ROLODREN-904165 format. One record per residue: chain; residue number from 0; x, y, z of N, C-alpha, C in turn. Coordinates in steps of 0.1 Angstrom, whole numbers, plus 5000, padded with zeros to 4 digits. Example, Ala and Ser with C-alpha at 12.3 -4.5 7.8 and 13.67 -1.06 7.14 Angstrom:
! residues 2
- chain,resi,nX,nY,nZ,caX,caY,caZ,cX,cY,cZ
- A,0,5132,4943,5078,5123,4955,5078,5132,4967,5078 .
- A,1,5128,4978,5071,5137,4989,5071,5129,5000,5079 .
This chain:
! residues 129
- chain,resi,nX,nY,nZ,caX,caY,caZ,cX,cY,cZ
- A,0,3125,3566,0529,3127,3561,0542,3139,3548,0542 .
- A,1,3148,3545,0551,3156,3532,0547,3148,3516,0557 .
- A,2,3140,3522,0564,3132,3510,0572,3128,3515,0584 .
- A,3,3119,3511,0592,3123,3509,0608,3128,3502,0612 .
- A,4,3138,3511,0621,3152,3502,0626,3167,3496,0620 .
- A,5,3164,3508,0611,3175,3507,0604,3185,3515,0605 .
- A,6,3186,3524,0613,3196,3537,0621,3205,3531,0620 .
- A,7,3209,3521,0628,3225,3511,0633,3229,3507,0623 .
- A,8,3221,3500,0611,3229,3495,0597,3229,3505,0588 .
- A,9,3225,3517,0586,3229,3533,0580,3239,3535,0578 .
- A,10,3241,3541,0590,3245,3558,0602,3257,3552,0596 .
- A,11,3267,3540,0599,3281,3535,0595,3286,3541,0581 .
- A,12,3276,3543,0573,3280,3542,0556,3280,3553,0556 .
- A,13,3274,3562,0565,3278,3576,0560,3286,3584,0576 .
- A,14,3291,3574,0581,3303,3577,0593,3313,3588,0588 .
- A,15,3319,3597,0593,3331,3604,0587,3344,3590,0593 .
- A,16,3344,3586,0583,3359,3580,0587,3371,3587,0594 .
- A,17,3375,3598,0595,3384,3603,0605,3374,3598,0619 .
- A,18,3369,3600,0623,3358,3602,0633,3354,3584,0642 .
- A,19,3359,3581,0633,3358,3562,0638,3356,3559,0653 .
- A,20,3351,3552,0659,3357,3549,0673,3348,3535,0671 .
- A,21,3358,3528,0681,3350,3512,0691,3332,3511,0689 .
- A,22,3327,3526,0694,3310,3524,0698,3308,3525,0687 .
- A,23,3298,3517,0693,3285,3511,0687,3270,3528,0685 .
- A,24,3267,3526,0671,3259,3540,0678,3243,3533,0672 .
- A,25,3236,3529,0683,3227,3524,0680,3213,3532,0676 .
- A,26,3212,3546,0678,3202,3552,0674,3206,3568,0674 .
- A,27,3199,3575,0666,3204,3587,0664,3201,3603,0678 .
- A,28,3200,3595,0688,3198,3607,0700,3191,3616,0697 .
- A,29,3182,3615,0684,3170,3628,0683,3158,3620,0674 .
- A,30,3146,3614,0681,3137,3605,0676,3131,3618,0662 .
- A,31,3134,3628,0661,3126,3634,0653,3131,3633,0640 .
- A,32,3146,3634,0639,3156,3627,0628,3155,3615,0629 .
- A,33,3155,3608,0635,3152,3596,0634,3142,3589,0625 .
- A,34,3135,3592,0628,3120,3592,0619,3119,3596,0611 .
- A,35,3126,3607,0604,3127,3615,0593,3141,3601,0589 .
- A,36,3150,3599,0589,3158,3591,0581,3146,3575,0578 .
- A,37,3148,3569,0587,3137,3553,0586,3125,3561,0578 .
- A,38,3115,3567,0579,3103,3565,0575,3097,3574,0569 .
- A,39,3111,3583,0565,3112,3594,0552,3100,3603,0555 .
- A,40,3095,3612,0540,3083,3625,0539,3071,3612,0542 .
- A,41,3067,3606,0545,3056,3598,0548,3054,3597,0569 .
- A,42,3063,3592,0567,3062,3592,0580,3064,3607,0590 .
- A,43,3068,3614,0583,3074,3628,0587,3062,3633,0592 .
- A,44,3053,3635,0576,3043,3640,0578,3031,3636,0588 .
- A,45,3035,3620,0586,3023,3614,0603,3027,3622,0614 .
- A,46,3040,3620,0616,3046,3629,0626,3042,3638,0630 .
- A,47,3039,3648,0619,3039,3665,0618,3026,3664,0625 .
- A,48,3014,3654,0618,3001,3657,0619,2997,3652,0637 .
- A,49,3003,3644,0641,3004,3636,0658,3012,3651,0666 .
- A,50,3017,3658,0662,3025,3665,0671,3016,3678,0669 .
- A,51,3009,3682,0659,2999,3691,0657,2985,3686,0670 .
- A,52,2981,3672,0666,2971,3671,0674,2972,3669,0692 .
- A,53,2988,3668,0695,2987,3665,0710,2991,3682,0713 .
- A,54,2993,3691,0705,2991,3708,0707,2984,3707,0707 .
- A,55,2974,3708,0701,2957,3711,0701,2947,3700,0713 .
- A,56,2956,3693,0714,2949,3688,0728,2951,3690,0741 .
- A,57,2966,3693,0741,2971,3699,0751,2963,3718,0755 .
- A,58,2964,3722,0742,2954,3737,0744,2942,3737,0748 .
- A,59,2932,3725,0744,2921,3722,0750,2920,3717,0765 .
- A,60,2933,3711,0765,2933,3708,0784,2935,3722,0791 .
- A,61,2944,3732,0790,2944,3740,0797,2931,3747,0795 .
- A,62,2923,3749,0789,2910,3756,0789,2895,3749,0791 .
- A,63,2903,3738,0793,2884,3728,0803,2887,3733,0816 .
- A,64,2872,3733,0819,2870,3738,0833,2869,3721,0842 .
- A,65,2875,3731,0853,2880,3711,0866,2869,3705,0861 .
- A,66,2860,3704,0863,2844,3698,0863,2844,3688,0848 .
- A,67,2852,3693,0838,2857,3688,0828,2869,3675,0825 .
- A,68,2877,3676,0836,2889,3667,0838,2900,3678,0838 .
- A,69,2898,3690,0838,2909,3698,0833,2922,3696,0845 .
- A,70,2919,3692,0854,2937,3689,0860,2944,3674,0857 .
- A,71,2934,3670,0852,2943,3653,0847,2943,3657,0832 .
- A,72,2935,3664,0825,2940,3668,0812,2952,3674,0810 .
- A,73,2955,3683,0820,2966,3696,0822,2978,3685,0824 .
- A,74,2977,3678,0831,2985,3671,0839,2992,3659,0823 .
- A,75,2985,3655,0817,2982,3642,0809,2997,3658,0795 .
- A,76,2987,3669,0795,2995,3673,0783,3008,3674,0787 .
- A,77,3010,3677,0797,3027,3682,0812,3035,3669,0803 .
- A,78,3029,3659,0808,3038,3648,0809,3039,3645,0792 .
- A,79,3029,3648,0783,3034,3647,0773,3045,3658,0760 .
- A,80,3042,3664,0772,3052,3679,0762,3067,3673,0768 .
- A,81,3068,3670,0784,3079,3667,0783,3090,3656,0775 .
- A,82,3084,3645,0771,3085,3634,0763,3087,3639,0749 .
- A,83,3077,3644,0749,3082,3656,0732,3094,3659,0729 .
- A,84,3097,3669,0742,3107,3676,0746,3120,3667,0748 .
- A,85,3118,3657,0750,3136,3646,0754,3134,3643,0742 .
- A,86,3127,3638,0732,3127,3632,0719,3134,3643,0713 .
- A,87,3140,3652,0714,3148,3665,0710,3167,3659,0712 .
- A,88,3166,3650,0721,3183,3649,0726,3185,3636,0731 .
- A,89,3172,3630,0731,3178,3612,0730,3166,3607,0727 .
- A,90,3160,3588,0730,3149,3588,0724,3143,3577,0733 .
- A,91,3137,3582,0741,3131,3580,0752,3116,3572,0750 .
- A,92,3109,3572,0739,3103,3565,0737,3100,3548,0733 .
- A,93,3117,3544,0732,3118,3535,0729,3121,3531,0748 .
- A,94,3123,3538,0757,3121,3530,0772,3104,3524,0775 .
- A,95,3103,3512,0778,3084,3510,0779,3081,3519,0793 .
- A,96,3090,3522,0800,3081,3530,0812,3077,3542,0804 .
- A,97,3083,3548,0799,3079,3567,0796,3071,3560,0781 .
- A,98,3073,3548,0776,3062,3548,0765,3049,3546,0767 .
- A,99,3048,3538,0785,3037,3537,0787,3030,3548,0792 .
- A,100,3039,3563,0798,3034,3570,0803,3028,3579,0792 .
- A,101,3037,3579,0783,3032,3590,0774,3018,3583,0767 .
- A,102,3018,3566,0764,3005,3562,0758,2992,3567,0772 .
- A,103,2994,3565,0781,2987,3570,0789,2983,3586,0788 .
- A,104,2990,3593,0787,2986,3607,0786,2980,3607,0773 .
- A,105,2986,3603,0764,2976,3605,0750,2961,3598,0753 .
- A,106,2963,3592,0759,2944,3584,0760,2936,3594,0766 .
- A,107,2949,3598,0776,2943,3607,0790,2934,3625,0775 .
- A,108,2947,3628,0772,2945,3635,0761,2927,3637,0752 .
- A,109,2934,3620,0745,2916,3618,0740,2905,3616,0743 .
- A,110,2906,3613,0754,2890,3607,0761,2886,3614,0771 .
- A,111,2899,3622,0777,2890,3634,0791,2881,3643,0788 .
- A,112,2873,3646,0797,2869,3655,0790,2850,3655,0781 .
- A,113,2854,3649,0778,2843,3640,0766,2830,3640,0771 .
- A,114,2822,3642,0766,2806,3639,0772,2802,3625,0772 .
- A,115,2799,3619,0781,2792,3609,0775,2779,3610,0772 .
- A,116,2773,3597,0770,2758,3603,0765,2750,3596,0779 .
- A,117,2740,3601,0782,2731,3602,0791,2722,3587,0788 .
- A,118,2721,3578,0798,2713,3569,0798,2701,3570,0800 .
- A,119,2694,3566,0794,2679,3568,0802,2674,3560,0807 .
- A,120,2669,3562,0827,2670,3551,0835,2655,3548,0837 .
- A,121,2652,3540,0840,2635,3532,0840,2633,3527,0853 .
- A,122,2625,3528,0859,2619,3518,0870,2612,3508,0868 .
- A,123,2606,3503,0852,2600,3498,0847,2603,3491,0838 .
- A,124,2608,3476,0844,2612,3466,0833,2608,3460,0825 .
- A,125,2593,3463,0819,2591,3456,0808,2587,3468,0799 .
- A,126,2588,3476,0798,2589,3491,0794,2575,3496,0788 .
- A,127,2563,3492,0801,2554,3495,0797,2551,3513,0809 .
- A,128,2540,3520,0800,2544,3531,0814,2535,3530,0823 .
């Protein structure tokens, strides 16, 4: 890859000379292509692993019962999948609000529905029976 944030400086060297205008193109308007260009094969492999995890977590969310956070997990999966689809035609992750919604959705997918360990409750302060 060419390095994170290098698209704006690398693209002009590959731009078709017959189509050059005064407009400055700061991003590829396709997050996946930009990741491939900037981060190379390692970035692509990490991105694919992340997309597989999101897909797997989304399937789990839709199979989860309502008592295990099913509705919240399904909403989070929809939010994440909308952002992922939007990444095909733009760079929505670079907008802070969308990045926050996406991060929140990932957090919900990662933690919602996981069983919390049960604590033993005791009324005996000293630990004696």
